[in-house]
HTML snippet that shows the backbone in 3Dmol.js (N, CA, C, O; Angstrom):
<script src="https://3Dmol.org/build/3Dmol-min.js"></script>
<div id="view" style="width:600px;height:400px;position:relative"></div>
<script>
const pdb = `
ATOM      1  N   MET A   1     110.267 102.932  65.647  1.00  0.00           N
ATOM      2  CA  MET A   1     110.215 102.932  67.090  1.00  0.00           C
ATOM      3  C   MET A   1     109.126 101.969  67.554  1.00  0.00           C
ATOM      4  O   MET A   1     108.000 101.997  67.058  1.00  0.00           O
ATOM      5  N   THR A   2     109.485 101.112  68.519  1.00  0.00           N
ATOM      6  CA  THR A   2     108.515 100.132  69.014  1.00  0.00           C
ATOM      7  C   THR A   2     107.824 100.688  70.246  1.00  0.00           C
ATOM      8  O   THR A   2     108.432 101.357  71.081  1.00  0.00           O
ATOM      9  N   LYS A   3     106.561 100.396  70.331  1.00  0.00           N
ATOM     10  CA  LYS A   3     105.791 100.834  71.500  1.00  0.00           C
ATOM     11  C   LYS A   3     105.800  99.732  72.542  1.00  0.00           C
ATOM     12  O   LYS A   3     105.599  98.560  72.224  1.00  0.00           O
ATOM     13  N   ARG A   4     106.032 100.111  73.776  1.00  0.00           N
ATOM     14  CA  ARG A   4     105.993  99.134  74.868  1.00  0.00           C
ATOM     15  C   ARG A   4     104.596  99.112  75.457  1.00  0.00           C
ATOM     16  O   ARG A   4     103.987 100.156  75.688  1.00  0.00           O
ATOM     17  N   LYS A   5     104.106  97.927  75.693  1.00  0.00           N
ATOM     18  CA  LYS A   5     102.787  97.761  76.304  1.00  0.00           C
ATOM     19  C   LYS A   5     102.894  98.063  77.796  1.00  0.00           C
ATOM     20  O   LYS A   5     103.779  97.539  78.472  1.00  0.00           O
ATOM     21  N   ASN A   6     102.021  98.884  78.300  1.00  0.00           N
ATOM     22  CA  ASN A   6     101.983  99.126  79.736  1.00  0.00           C
ATOM     23  C   ASN A   6     101.409  97.895  80.414  1.00  0.00           C
ATOM     24  O   ASN A   6     100.284  97.477  80.143  1.00  0.00           O
ATOM     25  N   MET A   7     102.208  97.331  81.297  1.00  0.00           N
ATOM     26  CA  MET A   7     101.808  96.098  81.960  1.00  0.00           C
ATOM     27  C   MET A   7     101.059  96.415  83.246  1.00  0.00           C
ATOM     28  O   MET A   7     101.322  97.420  83.906  1.00  0.00           O
ATOM     29  N   THR A   8     100.133  95.548  83.584  1.00  0.00           N
ATOM     30  CA  THR A   8      99.418  95.702  84.844  1.00  0.00           C
ATOM     31  C   THR A   8     100.311  95.190  85.970  1.00  0.00           C
ATOM     32  O   THR A   8     101.284  94.476  85.728  1.00  0.00           O
ATOM     33  N   GLU A   9      99.974  95.559  87.189  1.00  0.00           N
ATOM     34  CA  GLU A   9     100.736  95.065  88.342  1.00  0.00           C
ATOM     35  C   GLU A   9     100.684  93.548  88.400  1.00  0.00           C
ATOM     36  O   GLU A   9     101.671  92.903  88.754  1.00  0.00           O
ATOM     37  N   GLU A  10      99.553  92.984  88.058  1.00  0.00           N
ATOM     38  CA  GLU A  10      99.394  91.522  88.089  1.00  0.00           C
ATOM     39  C   GLU A  10     100.335  90.860  87.082  1.00  0.00           C
ATOM     40  O   GLU A  10     100.947  89.837  87.390  1.00  0.00           O
ATOM     41  N   GLU A  11     100.456  91.431  85.887  1.00  0.00           N
ATOM     42  CA  GLU A  11     101.362  90.879  84.877  1.00  0.00           C
ATOM     43  C   GLU A  11     102.819  90.969  85.339  1.00  0.00           C
ATOM     44  O   GLU A  11     103.599  90.033  85.162  1.00  0.00           O
ATOM     45  N   ILE A  12     103.164  92.096  85.927  1.00  0.00           N
ATOM     46  CA  ILE A  12     104.520  92.281  86.450  1.00  0.00           C
ATOM     47  C   ILE A  12     104.793  91.275  87.555  1.00  0.00           C
ATOM     48  O   ILE A  12     105.856  90.655  87.584  1.00  0.00           O
ATOM     49  N   ASP A  13     103.831  91.107  88.473  1.00  0.00           N
ATOM     50  CA  ASP A  13     103.987  90.148  89.576  1.00  0.00           C
ATOM     51  C   ASP A  13     104.218  88.736  89.047  1.00  0.00           C
ATOM     52  O   ASP A  13     105.075  88.016  89.560  1.00  0.00           O
ATOM     53  N   LYS A  14     103.464  88.336  88.032  1.00  0.00           N
ATOM     54  CA  LYS A  14     103.625  86.995  87.470  1.00  0.00           C
ATOM     55  C   LYS A  14     105.035  86.799  86.908  1.00  0.00           C
ATOM     56  O   LYS A  14     105.647  85.749  87.101  1.00  0.00           O
ATOM     57  N   ILE A  15     105.537  87.807  86.217  1.00  0.00           N
ATOM     58  CA  ILE A  15     106.887  87.704  85.648  1.00  0.00           C
ATOM     59  C   ILE A  15     107.927  87.614  86.759  1.00  0.00           C
ATOM     60  O   ILE A  15     108.825  86.772  86.716  1.00  0.00           O
ATOM     61  N   VAL A  16     107.797  88.489  87.752  1.00  0.00           N
ATOM     62  CA  VAL A  16     108.768  88.502  88.854  1.00  0.00           C
ATOM     63  C   VAL A  16     108.751  87.169  89.590  1.00  0.00           C
ATOM     64  O   VAL A  16     109.811  86.621  89.894  1.00  0.00           O
ATOM     65  N   ILE A  17     107.583  86.647  89.876  1.00  0.00           N
ATOM     66  CA  ILE A  17     107.472  85.374  90.594  1.00  0.00           C
ATOM     67  C   ILE A  17     108.052  84.237  89.753  1.00  0.00           C
ATOM     68  O   ILE A  17     108.756  83.373  90.275  1.00  0.00           O
ATOM     69  N   SER A  18     107.759  84.238  88.464  1.00  0.00           N
ATOM     70  CA  SER A  18     108.259  83.150  87.617  1.00  0.00           C
ATOM     71  C   SER A  18     109.778  83.190  87.466  1.00  0.00           C
ATOM     72  O   SER A  18     110.397  82.150  87.245  1.00  0.00           O
ATOM     73  N   GLU A  19     110.386  84.365  87.579  1.00  0.00           N
ATOM     74  CA  GLU A  19     111.831  84.502  87.411  1.00  0.00           C
ATOM     75  C   GLU A  19     112.590  84.611  88.729  1.00  0.00           C
ATOM     76  O   GLU A  19     113.816  84.723  88.724  1.00  0.00           O
ATOM     77  N   ALA A  20     111.889  84.580  89.844  1.00  0.00           N
ATOM     78  CA  ALA A  20     112.520  84.821  91.148  1.00  0.00           C
ATOM     79  C   ALA A  20     113.623  83.824  91.479  1.00  0.00           C
ATOM     80  O   ALA A  20     114.638  84.209  92.060  1.00  0.00           O
ATOM     81  N   ASP A  21     113.454  82.567  91.128  1.00  0.00           N
ATOM     82  CA  ASP A  21     114.436  81.545  91.467  1.00  0.00           C
ATOM     83  C   ASP A  21     115.513  81.351  90.399  1.00  0.00           C
ATOM     84  O   ASP A  21     116.449  80.576  90.593  1.00  0.00           O
ATOM     85  N   ASP A  22     115.382  82.047  89.283  1.00  0.00           N
ATOM     86  CA  ASP A  22     116.362  81.933  88.195  1.00  0.00           C
ATOM     87  C   ASP A  22     117.489  82.935  88.442  1.00  0.00           C
ATOM     88  O   ASP A  22     117.339  84.129  88.182  1.00  0.00           O
ATOM     89  N   MET A  23     118.618  82.435  88.947  1.00  0.00           N
ATOM     90  CA  MET A  23     119.733  83.311  89.323  1.00  0.00           C
ATOM     91  C   MET A  23     120.333  84.039  88.121  1.00  0.00           C
ATOM     92  O   MET A  23     121.008  85.053  88.297  1.00  0.00           O
ATOM     93  N   ASN A  24     120.099  83.543  86.907  1.00  0.00           N
ATOM     94  CA  ASN A  24     120.596  84.228  85.710  1.00  0.00           C
ATOM     95  C   ASN A  24     119.849  85.531  85.436  1.00  0.00           C
ATOM     96  O   ASN A  24     120.337  86.385  84.696  1.00  0.00           O
ATOM     97  N   LYS A  25     118.677  85.681  86.026  1.00  0.00           N
ATOM     98  CA  LYS A  25     117.870  86.885  85.835  1.00  0.00           C
ATOM     99  C   LYS A  25     118.276  88.014  86.786  1.00  0.00           C
ATOM    100  O   LYS A  25     117.828  89.152  86.639  1.00  0.00           O
ATOM    101  N   TRP A  26     119.120  87.690  87.755  1.00  0.00           N
ATOM    102  CA  TRP A  26     119.505  88.658  88.783  1.00  0.00           C
ATOM    103  C   TRP A  26     120.875  89.255  88.475  1.00  0.00           C
ATOM    104  O   TRP A  26     121.722  88.610  87.857  1.00  0.00           O
ATOM    105  N   ASP A  27     121.077  90.479  88.910  1.00  0.00           N
ATOM    106  CA  ASP A  27     122.397  91.100  88.828  1.00  0.00           C
ATOM    107  C   ASP A  27     123.297  90.482  89.883  1.00  0.00           C
ATOM    108  O   ASP A  27     122.839  89.722  90.736  1.00  0.00           O
ATOM    109  N   LYS A  28     124.584  90.815  89.819  1.00  0.00           N
ATOM    110  CA  LYS A  28     125.520  90.330  90.829  1.00  0.00           C
ATOM    111  C   LYS A  28     125.120  90.888  92.189  1.00  0.00           C
ATOM    112  O   LYS A  28     124.591  91.997  92.272  1.00  0.00           O
ATOM    113  N   PRO A  29     125.371  90.117  93.274  1.00  0.00           N
ATOM    114  CA  PRO A  29     125.046  90.620  94.612  1.00  0.00           C
ATOM    115  C   PRO A  29     125.798  91.920  94.913  1.00  0.00           C
ATOM    116  O   PRO A  29     126.929  92.125  94.473  1.00  0.00           O
ATOM    117  N   VAL A  30     125.149  92.766  95.657  1.00  0.00           N
ATOM    118  CA  VAL A  30     125.732  94.044  96.033  1.00  0.00           C
ATOM    119  C   VAL A  30     126.293  93.918  97.437  1.00  0.00           C
ATOM    120  O   VAL A  30     125.630  93.394  98.332  1.00  0.00           O
ATOM    121  N   THR A  31     127.507  94.394  97.632  1.00  0.00           N
ATOM    122  CA  THR A  31     128.109  94.397  98.956  1.00  0.00           C
ATOM    123  C   THR A  31     127.884  95.764  99.587  1.00  0.00           C
ATOM    124  O   THR A  31     128.159  96.801  98.983  1.00  0.00           O
ATOM    125  N   VAL A  32     127.385  95.739 100.796  1.00  0.00           N
ATOM    126  CA  VAL A  32     127.109  96.983 101.501  1.00  0.00           C
ATOM    127  C   VAL A  32     128.062  97.104 102.674  1.00  0.00           C
ATOM    128  O   VAL A  32     128.156  96.207 103.511  1.00  0.00           O
ATOM    129  N   LYS A  33     128.760  98.212 102.723  1.00  0.00           N
ATOM    130  CA  LYS A  33     129.687  98.432 103.825  1.00  0.00           C
ATOM    131  C   LYS A  33     128.899  98.848 105.062  1.00  0.00           C
ATOM    132  O   LYS A  33     127.951  99.628 104.973  1.00  0.00           O
ATOM    133  N   PRO A  34     129.301  98.322 106.216  1.00  0.00           N
ATOM    134  CA  PRO A  34     128.622  98.735 107.447  1.00  0.00           C
ATOM    135  C   PRO A  34     128.750 100.244 107.646  1.00  0.00           C
ATOM    136  O   PRO A  34     129.751 100.857 107.278  1.00  0.00           O
ATOM    137  N   THR A  35     127.752 100.795 108.214  1.00  0.00           N
ATOM    138  CA  THR A  35     127.754 102.224 108.503  1.00  0.00           C
ATOM    139  C   THR A  35     127.157 102.445 109.879  1.00  0.00           C
ATOM    140  O   THR A  35     126.521 101.552 110.440  1.00  0.00           O
ATOM    141  N   SER A  36     127.355 103.585 110.396  1.00  0.00           N
ATOM    142  CA  SER A  36     126.780 103.847 111.711  1.00  0.00           C
ATOM    143  C   SER A  36     125.402 104.481 111.552  1.00  0.00           C
ATOM    144  O   SER A  36     125.122 105.172 110.573  1.00  0.00           O
ATOM    145  N   ILE A  37     124.572 104.231 112.522  1.00  0.00           N
ATOM    146  CA  ILE A  37     123.236 104.805 112.550  1.00  0.00           C
ATOM    147  C   ILE A  37     123.178 105.722 113.765  1.00  0.00           C
ATOM    148  O   ILE A  37     123.576 105.338 114.864  1.00  0.00           O
ATOM    149  N   ARG A  38     122.694 106.900 113.564  1.00  0.00           N
ATOM    150  CA  ARG A  38     122.634 107.867 114.666  1.00  0.00           C
ATOM    151  C   ARG A  38     121.217 107.923 115.234  1.00  0.00           C
ATOM    152  O   ARG A  38     120.236 108.105 114.513  1.00  0.00           O
ATOM    153  N   PHE A  39     121.152 107.760 116.544  1.00  0.00           N
ATOM    154  CA  PHE A  39     119.885 107.859 117.255  1.00  0.00           C
ATOM    155  C   PHE A  39     119.933 109.067 118.170  1.00  0.00           C
ATOM    156  O   PHE A  39     121.008 109.538 118.543  1.00  0.00           O
ATOM    157  N   SER A  40     118.781 109.552 118.520  1.00  0.00           N
ATOM    158  CA  SER A  40     118.719 110.671 119.458  1.00  0.00           C
ATOM    159  C   SER A  40     119.142 110.176 120.843  1.00  0.00           C
ATOM    160  O   SER A  40     119.025 108.987 121.138  1.00  0.00           O
ATOM    161  N   PRO A  41     119.630 111.078 121.690  1.00  0.00           N
ATOM    162  CA  PRO A  41     120.005 110.667 123.055  1.00  0.00           C
ATOM    163  C   PRO A  41     118.859 109.997 123.811  1.00  0.00           C
ATOM    164  O   PRO A  41     119.088 109.079 124.599  1.00  0.00           O
ATOM    165  N   ALA A  42     117.640 110.448 123.577  1.00  0.00           N
ATOM    166  CA  ALA A  42     116.485 109.850 124.260  1.00  0.00           C
ATOM    167  C   ALA A  42     116.295 108.389 123.849  1.00  0.00           C
ATOM    168  O   ALA A  42     116.014 107.539 124.694  1.00  0.00           O
ATOM    169  N   ILE A  43     116.445 108.100 122.574  1.00  0.00           N
ATOM    170  CA  ILE A  43     116.305 106.723 122.083  1.00  0.00           C
ATOM    171  C   ILE A  43     117.434 105.854 122.620  1.00  0.00           C
ATOM    172  O   ILE A  43     117.213 104.698 122.980  1.00  0.00           O
ATOM    173  N   ILE A  44     118.636 106.404 122.675  1.00  0.00           N
ATOM    174  CA  ILE A  44     119.772 105.647 123.211  1.00  0.00           C
ATOM    175  C   ILE A  44     119.534 105.297 124.673  1.00  0.00           C
ATOM    176  O   ILE A  44     119.814 104.175 125.093  1.00  0.00           O
ATOM    177  N   GLU A  45     119.030 106.225 125.440  1.00  0.00           N
ATOM    178  CA  GLU A  45     118.739 105.952 126.851  1.00  0.00           C
ATOM    179  C   GLU A  45     117.691 104.857 126.993  1.00  0.00           C
ATOM    180  O   GLU A  45     117.824 103.974 127.840  1.00  0.00           O
ATOM    181  N   LYS A  46     116.661 104.911 126.176  1.00  0.00           N
ATOM    182  CA  LYS A  46     115.629 103.867 126.209  1.00  0.00           C
ATOM    183  C   LYS A  46     116.213 102.516 125.805  1.00  0.00           C
ATOM    184  O   LYS A  46     115.888 101.491 126.404  1.00  0.00           O
ATOM    185  N   ALA A  47     117.076 102.518 124.788  1.00  0.00           N
ATOM    186  CA  ALA A  47     117.704 101.279 124.345  1.00  0.00           C
ATOM    187  C   ALA A  47     118.596 100.705 125.437  1.00  0.00           C
ATOM    188  O   ALA A  47     118.616  99.492 125.645  1.00  0.00           O
ATOM    189  N   LYS A  48     119.328 101.557 126.130  1.00  0.00           N
ATOM    190  CA  LYS A  48     120.174 101.096 127.231  1.00  0.00           C
ATOM    191  C   LYS A  48     119.324 100.438 128.318  1.00  0.00           C
ATOM    192  O   LYS A  48     119.671  99.374 128.831  1.00  0.00           O
ATOM    193  N   TYR A  49     118.223 101.073 128.658  1.00  0.00           N
ATOM    194  CA  TYR A  49     117.321 100.540 129.677  1.00  0.00           C
ATOM    195  C   TYR A  49     116.774  99.173 129.250  1.00  0.00           C
ATOM    196  O   TYR A  49     116.796  98.216 130.024  1.00  0.00           O
ATOM    197  N   LEU A  50     116.282  99.096 128.004  1.00  0.00           N
ATOM    198  CA  LEU A  50     115.713  97.835 127.521  1.00  0.00           C
ATOM    199  C   LEU A  50     116.769  96.750 127.387  1.00  0.00           C
ATOM    200  O   LEU A  50     116.487  95.579 127.638  1.00  0.00           O
ATOM    201  N   ALA A  51     117.980  97.122 126.996  1.00  0.00           N
ATOM    202  CA  ALA A  51     119.067  96.147 126.896  1.00  0.00           C
ATOM    203  C   ALA A  51     119.360  95.539 128.264  1.00  0.00           C
ATOM    204  O   ALA A  51     119.615  94.340 128.373  1.00  0.00           O
ATOM    205  N   LYS A  52     119.323  96.368 129.306  1.00  0.00           N
ATOM    206  CA  LYS A  52     119.538  95.842 130.665  1.00  0.00           C
ATOM    207  C   LYS A  52     118.420  94.879 131.052  1.00  0.00           C
ATOM    208  O   LYS A  52     118.676  93.830 131.643  1.00  0.00           O
ATOM    209  N   LEU A  53     117.187  95.235 130.718  1.00  0.00           N
ATOM    210  CA  LEU A  53     116.057  94.345 131.022  1.00  0.00           C
ATOM    211  C   LEU A  53     116.219  92.991 130.338  1.00  0.00           C
ATOM    212  O   LEU A  53     115.849  91.958 130.896  1.00  0.00           O
ATOM    213  N   HIS A  54     116.771  93.002 129.135  1.00  0.00           N
ATOM    214  CA  HIS A  54     116.957  91.777 128.377  1.00  0.00           C
ATOM    215  C   HIS A  54     118.314  91.125 128.637  1.00  0.00           C
ATOM    216  O   HIS A  54     118.675  90.130 128.008  1.00  0.00           O
ATOM    217  N   ARG A  55     119.042  91.698 129.558  1.00  0.00           N
ATOM    218  CA  ARG A  55     120.358  91.191 129.965  1.00  0.00           C
ATOM    219  C   ARG A  55     121.324  91.054 128.794  1.00  0.00           C
ATOM    220  O   ARG A  55     122.090  90.093 128.709  1.00  0.00           O
ATOM    221  N   ALA A  56     121.273  92.026 127.899  1.00  0.00           N
ATOM    222  CA  ALA A  56     122.209  92.059 126.773  1.00  0.00           C
ATOM    223  C   ALA A  56     123.537  92.635 127.256  1.00  0.00           C
ATOM    224  O   ALA A  56     123.592  93.326 128.274  1.00  0.00           O
ATOM    225  N   ARG A  57     124.602  92.344 126.520  1.00  0.00           N
ATOM    226  CA  ARG A  57     125.922  92.852 126.900  1.00  0.00           C
ATOM    227  C   ARG A  57     125.975  94.373 126.831  1.00  0.00           C
ATOM    228  O   ARG A  57     126.691  95.007 127.605  1.00  0.00           O
ATOM    229  N   GLY A  58     125.243  94.940 125.934  1.00  0.00           N
ATOM    230  CA  GLY A  58     125.208  96.385 125.780  1.00  0.00           C
ATOM    231  C   GLY A  58     124.057  96.757 124.875  1.00  0.00           C
ATOM    232  O   GLY A  58     123.460  95.901 124.222  1.00  0.00           O
ATOM    233  N   TYR A  59     123.751  98.035 124.840  1.00  0.00           N
ATOM    234  CA  TYR A  59     122.597  98.451 124.050  1.00  0.00           C
ATOM    235  C   TYR A  59     122.845  98.277 122.548  1.00  0.00           C
ATOM    236  O   TYR A  59     121.905  98.001 121.803  1.00  0.00           O
ATOM    237  N   GLN A  60     124.085  98.430 122.094  1.00  0.00           N
ATOM    238  CA  GLN A  60     124.363  98.253 120.668  1.00  0.00           C
ATOM    239  C   GLN A  60     124.186  96.794 120.247  1.00  0.00           C
ATOM    240  O   GLN A  60     123.677  96.508 119.164  1.00  0.00           O
ATOM    241  N   THR A  61     124.605  95.892 121.104  1.00  0.00           N
ATOM    242  CA  THR A  61     124.409  94.464 120.833  1.00  0.00           C
ATOM    243  C   THR A  61     122.919  94.148 120.775  1.00  0.00           C
ATOM    244  O   THR A  61     122.463  93.416 119.898  1.00  0.00           O
ATOM    245  N   TRP A  62     122.176  94.702 121.710  1.00  0.00           N
ATOM    246  CA  TRP A  62     120.735  94.469 121.763  1.00  0.00           C
ATOM    247  C   TRP A  62     120.044  95.046 120.525  1.00  0.00           C
ATOM    248  O   TRP A  62     119.184  94.395 119.931  1.00  0.00           O
ATOM    249  N   LEU A  63     120.423  96.268 120.139  1.00  0.00           N
ATOM    250  CA  LEU A  63     119.833  96.883 118.949  1.00  0.00           C
ATOM    251  C   LEU A  63     120.134  96.065 117.692  1.00  0.00           C
ATOM    252  O   LEU A  63     119.263  95.887 116.841  1.00  0.00           O
ATOM    253  N   LYS A  64     121.355  95.575 117.579  1.00  0.00           N
ATOM    254  CA  LYS A  64     121.739  94.755 116.432  1.00  0.00           C
ATOM    255  C   LYS A  64     120.856  93.511 116.368  1.00  0.00           C
ATOM    256  O   LYS A  64     120.376  93.135 115.298  1.00  0.00           O
ATOM    257  N   GLN A  65     120.647  92.880 117.512  1.00  0.00           N
ATOM    258  CA  GLN A  65     119.803  91.687 117.575  1.00  0.00           C
ATOM    259  C   GLN A  65     118.369  92.017 117.150  1.00  0.00           C
ATOM    260  O   GLN A  65     117.755  91.269 116.390  1.00  0.00           O
ATOM    261  N   ILE A  66     117.850  93.123 117.639  1.00  0.00           N
ATOM    262  CA  ILE A  66     116.477  93.531 117.320  1.00  0.00           C
ATOM    263  C   ILE A  66     116.331  93.778 115.817  1.00  0.00           C
ATOM    264  O   ILE A  66     115.362  93.332 115.203  1.00  0.00           O
ATOM    265  N   VAL A  67     117.286  94.484 115.235  1.00  0.00           N
ATOM    266  CA  VAL A  67     117.228  94.779 113.798  1.00  0.00           C
ATOM    267  C   VAL A  67     117.309  93.490 112.989  1.00  0.00           C
ATOM    268  O   VAL A  67     116.546  93.311 112.039  1.00  0.00           O
ATOM    269  N   GLU A  68     118.220  92.592 113.351  1.00  0.00           N
ATOM    270  CA  GLU A  68     118.344  91.326 112.626  1.00  0.00           C
ATOM    271  C   GLU A  68     117.064  90.505 112.718  1.00  0.00           C
ATOM    272  O   GLU A  68     116.633  89.919 111.725  1.00  0.00           O
ATOM    273  N   GLU A  69     116.449  90.457 113.904  1.00  0.00           N
ATOM    274  CA  GLU A  69     115.196  89.734 114.070  1.00  0.00           C
ATOM    275  C   GLU A  69     114.099  90.342 113.204  1.00  0.00           C
ATOM    276  O   GLU A  69     113.312  89.620 112.592  1.00  0.00           O
ATOM    277  N   ARG A  70     114.050  91.667 113.156  1.00  0.00           N
ATOM    278  CA  ARG A  70     113.012  92.345 112.364  1.00  0.00           C
ATOM    279  C   ARG A  70     113.198  92.079 110.878  1.00  0.00           C
ATOM    280  O   ARG A  70     112.223  91.873 110.154  1.00  0.00           O
ATOM    281  N   ILE A  71     114.440  92.084 110.424  1.00  0.00           N
ATOM    282  CA  ILE A  71     114.703  91.805 109.007  1.00  0.00           C
ATOM    283  C   ILE A  71     114.269  90.392 108.659  1.00  0.00           C
ATOM    284  O   ILE A  71     113.649  90.179 107.617  1.00  0.00           O
ATOM    285  N   LYS A  72     114.582  89.418 109.513  1.00  0.00           N
ATOM    286  CA  LYS A  72     114.142  88.036 109.272  1.00  0.00           C
ATOM    287  C   LYS A  72     112.624  87.956 109.212  1.00  0.00           C
ATOM    288  O   LYS A  72     112.065  87.259 108.365  1.00  0.00           O
ATOM    289  N   GLN A  73     111.960  88.670 110.109  1.00  0.00           N
ATOM    290  CA  GLN A  73     110.502  88.680 110.147  1.00  0.00           C
ATOM    291  C   GLN A  73     109.936  89.286 108.854  1.00  0.00           C
ATOM    292  O   GLN A  73     108.994  88.747 108.273  1.00  0.00           O
ATOM    293  N   GLU A  74     110.508  90.395 108.416  1.00  0.00           N
ATOM    294  CA  GLU A  74     110.053  91.036 107.185  1.00  0.00           C
ATOM    295  C   GLU A  74     110.277  90.127 105.978  1.00  0.00           C
ATOM    296  O   GLU A  74     109.420  90.050 105.097  1.00  0.00           O
ATOM    297  N   GLU A  75     111.422  89.438 105.928  1.00  0.00           N
ATOM    298  CA  GLU A  75     111.698  88.514 104.829  1.00  0.00           C
ATOM    299  C   GLU A  75     110.689  87.376 104.807  1.00  0.00           C
ATOM    300  O   GLU A  75     110.228  86.973 103.739  1.00  0.00           O
ATOM    301  N   LYS A  76     110.344  86.854 105.986  1.00  0.00           N
ATOM    302  CA  LYS A  76     109.359  85.774 106.054  1.00  0.00           C
ATOM    303  C   LYS A  76     107.989  86.261 105.588  1.00  0.00           C
ATOM    304  O   LYS A  76     107.294  85.568 104.845  1.00  0.00           O
ATOM    305  N   LEU A  77     107.608  87.461 106.030  1.00  0.00           N
ATOM    306  CA  LEU A  77     106.320  88.016 105.598  1.00  0.00           C
ATOM    307  C   LEU A  77     106.284  88.193 104.084  1.00  0.00           C
ATOM    308  O   LEU A  77     105.279  87.886 103.443  1.00  0.00           O
ATOM    309  N   LEU A  78     107.372  88.683 103.518  1.00  0.00           N
ATOM    310  CA  LEU A  78     107.438  88.871 102.073  1.00  0.00           C
ATOM    311  C   LEU A  78     107.369  87.527 101.350  1.00  0.00           C
ATOM    312  O   LEU A  78     106.679  87.394 100.340  1.00  0.00           O
ATOM    313  N   SER A  79     108.083  86.539 101.869  1.00  0.00           N
ATOM    314  CA  SER A  79     108.065  85.208 101.274  1.00  0.00           C
ATOM    315  C   SER A  79     106.656  84.613 101.324  1.00  0.00           C
ATOM    316  O   SER A  79     106.178  84.050 100.339  1.00  0.00           O
ATOM    317  N   ASP A  80     105.997  84.741 102.481  1.00  0.00           N
ATOM    318  CA  ASP A  80     104.628  84.237 102.624  1.00  0.00           C
ATOM    319  C   ASP A  80     103.683  84.948 101.657  1.00  0.00           C
ATOM    320  O   ASP A  80     102.813  84.322 101.051  1.00  0.00           O
ATOM    321  N   PHE A  81     103.864  86.266 101.521  1.00  0.00           N
ATOM    322  CA  PHE A  81     103.021  87.042 100.617  1.00  0.00           C
ATOM    323  C   PHE A  81     103.205  86.577  99.172  1.00  0.00           C
ATOM    324  O   PHE A  81     102.231  86.425  98.436  1.00  0.00           O
ATOM    325  N   LYS A  82     104.458  86.353  98.771  1.00  0.00           N
ATOM    326  CA  LYS A  82     104.733  85.883  97.408  1.00  0.00           C
ATOM    327  C   LYS A  82     104.099  84.522  97.176  1.00  0.00           C
ATOM    328  O   LYS A  82     103.531  84.265  96.115  1.00  0.00           O
ATOM    329  N   ARG A  83     104.199  83.647  98.180  1.00  0.00           N
ATOM    330  CA  ARG A  83     103.620  82.313  98.054  1.00  0.00           C
ATOM    331  C   ARG A  83     102.095  82.409  97.904  1.00  0.00           C
ATOM    332  O   ARG A  83     101.509  81.716  97.073  1.00  0.00           O
ATOM    333  N   GLU A  84     101.458  83.262  98.702  1.00  0.00           N
ATOM    334  CA  GLU A  84     100.016  83.439  98.592  1.00  0.00           C
ATOM    335  C   GLU A  84      99.630  84.029  97.240  1.00  0.00           C
ATOM    336  O   GLU A  84      98.623  83.641  96.649  1.00  0.00           O
ATOM    337  N   LEU A  85     100.430  84.956  96.762  1.00  0.00           N
ATOM    338  CA  LEU A  85     100.183  85.559  95.465  1.00  0.00           C
ATOM    339  C   LEU A  85     100.267  84.524  94.356  1.00  0.00           C
ATOM    340  O   LEU A  85      99.476  84.551  93.413  1.00  0.00           O
ATOM    341  N   GLU A  86     101.225  83.611  94.467  1.00  0.00           N
ATOM    342  CA  GLU A  86     101.359  82.530  93.494  1.00  0.00           C
ATOM    343  C   GLU A  86     100.121  81.656  93.479  1.00  0.00           C
ATOM    344  O   GLU A  86      99.625  81.286  92.414  1.00  0.00           O
ATOM    345  N   VAL A  87      99.623  81.328  94.659  1.00  0.00           N
ATOM    346  CA  VAL A  87      98.444  80.466  94.771  1.00  0.00           C
ATOM    347  C   VAL A  87      97.230  81.161  94.157  1.00  0.00           C
ATOM    348  O   VAL A  87      96.458  80.535  93.431  1.00  0.00           O
ATOM    349  N   VAL A  88      97.063  82.425  94.439  1.00  0.00           N
ATOM    350  CA  VAL A  88      95.908  83.168  93.936  1.00  0.00           C
ATOM    351  C   VAL A  88      95.987  83.348  92.430  1.00  0.00           C
ATOM    352  O   VAL A  88      94.962  83.330  91.749  1.00  0.00           O
ATOM    353  N   SER A  89      97.195  83.522  91.904  1.00  0.00           N
ATOM    354  CA  SER A  89      97.335  83.780  90.467  1.00  0.00           C
ATOM    355  C   SER A  89      97.228  82.528  89.612  1.00  0.00           C
ATOM    356  O   SER A  89      97.191  82.620  88.385  1.00  0.00           O
ATOM    357  N   LYS A  90      97.178  81.358  90.242  1.00  0.00           N
ATOM    358  CA  LYS A  90      97.066  80.091  89.468  1.00  0.00           C
ATOM    359  C   LYS A  90      95.654  79.778  89.137  1.00  0.00           C
ATOM    360  O   LYS A  90      95.380  78.763  88.497  1.00  0.00           O
TER     361      LYS A  90
END
`;
const viewer = $3Dmol.createViewer("view");
viewer.addModel(pdb, "pdb");
viewer.setStyle({}, {cartoon: {color: "spectrum"}});
viewer.zoomTo();
viewer.render();
</script>
C-alpha cells in the first residue's frame, strides 16, 4: 500500500494553476438544465419595483440580467485572484 503525501494548499494551488489551461486535464463539460428559483412574495414585490425603476420588461428579465452580471463579476474576481496568486507564487 502506498502512502499519499498530504499536500499543502499552496502545493495544490500550484498544480491547479499549472493545469488550468490544459483541457485534457478537465472532465467533459456538464450541461445544466434550467430550473426555477422560488423567491418569497416580499422579494418578488421588491424585484418588480426595482425592475420598473430600471425600465426592464419585467422583473424576471431584470433578475436574469442581475444574476448574469453577478456571475461575470465573480468570474472576473476569481480570474484576477488566480493571476495574483500566480505572480506571488513565482
